[in-house]
N, C-alpha and C positions, 0 to 999 in steps of 0.2 A: 869534750876536752886533749889540747897536745897532748898525748903522750911520748916524753925522752927516757934518753937514753936505756937501758938495756932493755925496755920494759917494750922500745918501739921496736927494737930492737926484734926478739922476741916478736910479736905481734906479726912482723914481720916475717920471720922465719913461718909463724903458723896459720898467715893468708898464701905465702912459697906451697906449701906442703896442698894447704886448701885448693889451689891453686889446677897443681898437679895427678890430683886425686881423680876418677874417673864419676865417682862415687855420687863426689860433690855434687851442689849444684847451678858450678859454674859452669860443671865442664855441663853436669846431664839438662840442667835447664838455661840457661847466662848463653851458651856457646851455639842451643838448639837453635835448627835449622828453620823448626817455625816460629818461632818465636814472634820477631813480629811479620809474621802474617796477624798470630790473635794478636795484635797491635791494632789492627784494622776494624781486624772483623767485635776487636771490646770497642773499640772507638764508634761503630757505627750503629751500635748496640745501646748506648748512653747519651747515642742521637737520637733513636726509638725509644729509648726513654722520657729524654723530655718534653720531644712533638706531640709524642700522648698529654701526657702533665699539663700541657701550658693548653692544647686545647680539650680538656678535659675528658676525656676520654680511659686514662689508665685504670680506671672502676680504687676500688678500696681492699684486693685480697695482692699477695706476695703470688702463691700461687696460681699460674700461668700465666704473669703479666711480663712485662718487657723487661723490665725488672727483674724475673727470675731468669730469664735468658743471658743476660748481659753478666748478671754475679757470676749463673752457670760455670760461663767460659771462662772465666779470672780465675773458681776455684777449679775447674782442666788445666791451669797451670799448672801439673807436675806438683811437684811434693811441700813446695816452698806456699805455694796458696793453695794447698790442703786446706775444706771446710770455711775458704774466703764468706761461704755465702751465711754457715749459723749467723753472724748480725745479723742479716735480713728481713731472715727468718719469726714469721709469727709467732709471738710467744702469748696463745692466749688468755694465761696470767697473771701476766702482770702488763698485758696493751701494747709490749714494745716492738721492737719500734713502732714509736708515733707516725712514724707516713701515709698511714695507711685507712687510720679512721676518721684523720682530723684532715681535713682540706690546708686547711692552712697554714701545716710542717709539712701537708707534701708537695704545695705551691711551690714553699720557702727551698725542700730539697730540690728540687728538678732546673727554679732559678739557678741555686748552687752549683749543680750538675752541669747547666749549661754557660753560667761563668767562665766555667774553668772547663771546659773546652773553649771558649773563644778566646780568655785570652790570653795572651801573649809575652807576660811578663810571668816572675815571681813577685811578688808585690800586689799580682794582680789576684793573683791563683793565693795567698797568703789573707790578704784585705776578704780576698770569698769563704776565707776559710774563721777565719774572725765574727765574720756577720754572724753566716752556718750557725758557729760555738756558742753567740749571746740570742738565738734565736729557746736551745736547748732545748731540746724534742727531747723524750727522753729516749733512751737507747739508741740512741742513734749517732754513733759514737767516731775516733779516727779509723774505726774497721774501713768505712768509708776511702779511706785518702789511698787502698790499693783500684780505687777507681779511678781516682788522680793517677795513679804511676804511666796510666797504660793511656793519661791525657799525659802528658808533659815526665816521660821517666829520669832527662838531668835537674827536674822540680822535686818530685814528691817523691819518698821518703814507701815502700809499703814498710804495711805496719799489719802485726798479727802478736803473735804470746812470743812465741819460740826466737821472737828476731827482736819484737822488746827483751825477752833474759840472753838474748845473746849484749845486746847494747851493755846491759846491764853487767854484764860480766865485763867483757873487754871496758870500759870504763870506768864501773864504778857506782854508775848514776844508780838513780831512785825511780825510774821512770814506772807508773803508772799505766793500766789499763785505763783503756777507758775516755783518758784526758786529751780533751787537747790541746790547753796549752802545752801537758806532757810530751804531745805528739812532736807539736814545734821544738821543744825543746831537744828533746831527744833528734830533730831535722836538724838541727843546728850543730849537733854535736856531729852527725851523722859524716855532713857536710865537710868541717877540719879532721875528719880522720879522712874519708874520702881523696882530700884535697896534701895529703903525709901522701898517702896511700898510691894514687893515680895511675903511677907509673905498672902497681901490679893491679889495678879496680878499671877505673870505665868515666868517662864522664855519665854514663847513666848507669843512674845507684838500684838498678837490681844486682850491682856485680856487688857490692860490700854488704845491700842487703842479704844476699845468700849469704855472704859470708857468715854474715849476726846469725844468719839461723840455722845455717851447722852450727854454731858452738852455741844456740840456742839446746837445740833439738843433741848436745852432746855429742855429735860424735868429734868435735876438736876443742881443746882445754882452750883456755883464756889464760893471756899471762900474767902473773899476779901485777897487783898496782898498788899503789897509798893508796888506799883506801882513803883516806881524807881526802889528800886530793880532790880524791872524784866528786866524791858530795859533795865539797865545794865549788865546782866547778860547774856540775849538775846546777847547784844549787841558783849558781851569778845565770849560768841558762834560760831554766824556767824562768827567772825573776824579769828577764831580758824579755819576755814572751809577754807576757803578762804585763807589764809596762807599756808594747808596743798598744796591748788588747784598747788597755783602760786608753792608753789615746784615740781609739779606735771607735769609741763608745757612741753611742749617738745622740749631738749633741741638735739645736734648735732645730736645723733647718732636716734630722728627722719629724720630731714634730709637729711643726710645720707641714710631711706630707700625712701623718694618721689621721693629726686632726680632720684636713682633707675629704680624704678617706671615707671618717666616720661620720661626714657630714654630707656625702653620699649616698652613707650608706642610709641613714635614716630617709632624707628624702625617697632612695628606692622602698624600701617598708612601708613611709605612708602613702607614698603613690600605688604597691599595688592591693596595702589595703581599700587601697577607695577603688577598687577595680579596674584601673590605665595597667596596661600595658608598657613594665619603663626599660628606657633603651640607655649604658653607660657609654660612659665615652667611650669608642675605640679602641684608647692609647694605658685605659683604668682598670678593663671590665675584670683584671685577672690576679687584681690585688686583693693581698688578702681584709679580709672581714669576717667579726660573726663564726670563726672557725672554719670562714668555706672560702670562694670569693664575692666581690665582690659585685660582681655580677650574675649570681646565684638569686634564676624565679624571674629573670627575665630575660627579655627576646634579645635575639643574638639579629637580625632580621630590618636594617632600613630600608633590603632594597628593590620595592617599592616608586619609593623616591632618588632609585637609581639616576644622570643622564640629568639629572634637574641640576642648575649650580646652584653652583653652592656647595653643596656635599656634601665633598669630602672636609668644609670647614664641620660641617653641621656636623658629622657622626661626631667631634672630638669635644660638642658638648657635654659638661658632666654629666647634665639626667635630662633625661626628656618625655616626660609621658603626654601614651598614644592611647586613644579606642581604640577598643576592642571591636566596637563594632563595625566603627570608618576605615579605625586607621592611621590617620589623621597626628598629626603631634596636636597637642592643645597644646603644653610645657612646656618651657625651657628654664632650667636653670645653670646657674652658672657660681661657683662656689670658690670667692677669692679671699682662699686668707692672707695672702702677706705679700702679693705681690700687687701688680696695677690689673684697672681694670680693662683695660687698650686692646689685649686681644678677644677677651673674653665678650667683649661686647661686640664685637666686628666681629664676632662667626654669630651671636643672637643677628646681627643684622643681615646676616648671609641668609640665615635661617625663617627672620619676617619676610624682609621683602623679595623672595625666592618664593616659587613656584606651591615648597614645602609646608608657610607657610597660611593655606590662605583660611583653617580653620582653629589661625592658634590662640587662645583669649590670654592667655601671661607670660608673662620675659620674669623671666624674679635674679636679683643681683644679691646670692645667698653670703655676707659676708659677719664678721666678728662686731660684736655690738658696736663696740669702741671704733671703728672705722667705721661708720655712718658721716660722721660730717666728711670724710675722705672721701665718703664712693658720691654726694655727693658735688663735690667741688671738682670732680672729672666728670662727673655725667652732668657739671654745666657748662662747660668747654664747647668753644664751637665746632671743636672737632665731631662733637654727636651730639650733631640739633639734627640730623634724619632720623637722633632716637626718642624724643621729645612726643612726636605725636603714637607711638607708638606701646606707650601705655607698661613702662618698667619699671617693679618694683624692687622696692630695696627691704628682704626678711633676715633677718637677725637669725645666729644662731642660739640664741636663747628662750625667742620664742619660734624655735620649732625644735627647742630641749624641752621647750615647761606645753606644748601645744600637742609631745609628734601624739600621745596615745590617744585623744578628747580626739581629735582631730581624724585617727583611724578607725576611731569606734562609732562619733556621729557623724562623719564628716561627708557631703554630698558634694562630687566636682571641685570643682575651683576654688567656689568661695570662702568654704574657713581655709585655704591660705592667702588667699587677701584680705584674708579678716583680721589677718599680723601681720600684714606688710604693709612698709609702707609707698605712698608713690612715690618718683624720682620724674624733675631734677629737685 
């Protein structure tokens, strides 16, 4: 909120006194000569967390992990961040924070950190926060903002109990711990206060967070305020945050992505059930699926085909089934949920007509039941004349879903899959 009149003057006086106090966070931490060096080491630690989550080597425990190293580095940044590691400690009775046992949540957290580390604008960071909040990861709240601060100190505000208590006392707000919308609304108010008193503070939001921390810890009293006005402004900030979050909720495009991944997952499970090694497209391997990664249980090796013509395109085919004995590619599947089938067919041609396709027994276009006529029309185009002799087949979502269990239980080779698919064009 904007503080006017006498209250603003009293707040300014408090900030001036705080700046001059040798024991306050402004002199003891914000002006600490080692502070900026710590930014670099913490950023490197966060990058290590992201790398390990992405390559699947992070594991399922906090103790001894790269996250423990990074968070402990934050917690050691003097009094303002004392206890910052508590939010990430595993609480076995509550099973929180749920980023150690749930691989999908862990991957979402890693992508959140990666996005925030790589983004360059305020809006990109806020979008990442909203996306993480929609995931509703149990026990993972805005304490993670302390990591964001070391990535973007002019955009992200540090967050802990004392800072929240100090902000509520200074502004009359009602910020609650554990809520990302409350954190974002607090952040909006902190930015306004910082703009009002920037000559005494800094573009680096660590300064104003330090002041709030010392107020919340009882070192400095908050200036008296009009409580009704403070609550009204706070509610307005919170409503604005929630409105933005609602506007960014996943739409049809996100549903398309989800369904595409689900079909890849079905094909993965059927292929594994039939005894094949399964390859998931290189750009989809780390998608969340079934409480883990889409590539769980799958091969990560197409090296026998390295150097083959078109191999880079083949690596992007949605799902491949490979024989365990001969290592050859036996079947290829492209999932075409709503997009043009052109690029998928080109990848199939690179596979079928190259040295990788010598034992290829099945090429399948997997699409919604309602798209059959569209897929047939596309396949009938002169541009795809070379495909006619390759026995490309149409596999409907509905058939795949209905027969999944029976194929895994009673199927052998590609016979069952071929029996529920249709020849094209």
